[in-house]
C-alpha positions as CSV (number, residue, x, y, z in Angstrom):
1,X,26.9,-35.9,2.5
2,X,23.8,-38.0,2.1
3,X,21.9,-35.8,4.6
4,X,22.8,-32.7,2.7
5,X,21.5,-34.1,-0.5
6,X,18.3,-35.2,1.2
7,X,17.9,-31.7,2.7
8,X,18.4,-30.2,-0.8
9,X,15.7,-32.5,-2.3
10,X,13.2,-31.8,0.5
11,X,13.9,-28.0,0.2
12,X,13.4,-28.1,-3.5
13,X,10.1,-30.1,-3.2
14,X,8.9,-27.6,-0.6
15,X,9.7,-24.6,-2.8
16,X,7.9,-26.2,-5.8
17,X,4.8,-27.0,-3.7
18,X,4.7,-23.3,-2.6
19,X,4.9,-22.1,-6.2
20,X,2.1,-24.5,-7.2
21,X,-0.1,-23.4,-4.4
22,X,0.5,-19.8,-5.1
23,X,-0.4,-20.1,-8.8
24,X,-3.5,-22.1,-8.1
25,X,-4.6,-19.6,-5.5
26,X,-4.2,-16.7,-8.0
27,X,-6.1,-18.6,-10.6
28,X,-8.9,-19.3,-8.2
29,X,-9.1,-15.7,-7.2
30,X,-9.4,-14.6,-10.8
31,X,-12.1,-17.1,-11.4
32,X,-13.9,-16.0,-8.2
33,X,-13.7,-12.3,-9.3
34,X,-15.1,-13.1,-12.7
35,X,-18.0,-15.1,-11.2
36,X,-18.7,-12.5,-8.6
37,X,-18.5,-9.6,-11.1
38,X,-21.1,-11.5,-13.3
39,X,-23.4,-11.7,-10.2
40,X,-22.7,-8.0,-9.4
41,X,-23.7,-6.9,-13.0
42,X,-26.8,-9.0,-12.9
43,X,-27.9,-7.6,-9.5
44,X,-27.2,-4.1,-10.7
45,X,-29.3,-4.6,-13.8
46,X,-32.3,-5.3,-11.6
47,X,-31.7,-2.5,-9.2
48,X,-34.3,0.2,-9.1
49,X,-31.8,2.7,-7.5
50,X,-31.0,5.8,-9.4
51,X,-27.4,5.8,-8.3
52,X,-24.5,5.7,-10.7
53,X,-22.8,2.4,-10.9
54,X,-19.4,4.1,-10.2
55,X,-20.8,5.0,-6.7
56,X,-22.1,1.5,-5.7
57,X,-20.0,-1.3,-4.2
58,X,-21.0,-4.7,-5.4
59,X,-21.7,-5.8,-1.9
60,X,-24.5,-3.3,-1.4
61,X,-27.6,-4.6,-3.1
62,X,-31.1,-4.7,-1.7
63,X,-32.7,-6.0,-4.9
64,X,-34.5,-9.3,-5.3
65,X,-31.4,-10.6,-7.1
66,X,-28.5,-10.5,-4.6
67,X,-25.0,-11.8,-4.9
68,X,-24.2,-15.2,-3.4
69,X,-22.8,-15.5,0.1
70,X,-19.4,-16.4,-1.4
71,X,-19.4,-13.3,-3.6
72,X,-20.7,-11.2,-0.7
73,X,-17.7,-12.3,1.3
74,X,-15.4,-11.6,-1.7
75,X,-16.8,-8.1,-2.1
76,X,-16.5,-7.3,1.6
77,X,-12.8,-8.2,1.4
78,X,-12.3,-6.5,-2.0
79,X,-14.2,-3.3,-2.4
80,X,-15.3,-3.4,-6.0
81,X,-17.7,-1.0,-7.6
82,X,-20.1,-2.0,-10.4
83,X,-18.1,-0.1,-13.0
84,X,-14.9,-1.9,-12.0
85,X,-16.6,-5.2,-12.9
86,X,-17.1,-3.9,-16.4
87,X,-13.3,-3.7,-16.7
88,X,-13.1,-7.4,-16.0
């Protein structure tokens, strides 16, 4: 009886920790997207290319103002175009 109760408590604690980790991860992803989209828009604003922003992925900038390494990794994993950042 005591071991069953202990197992239930441990299981509940495990489930709660998973939920907390999941919500923190989602929040961090949203913060990262917002930060990276700001960098993308800034890089696009200095880009001399005459290509529509709807055709350019945020990871593809050769301008003096590039996105950070962290955002470059984010954009490689999440193909986001400049115009999609405007919908942030």
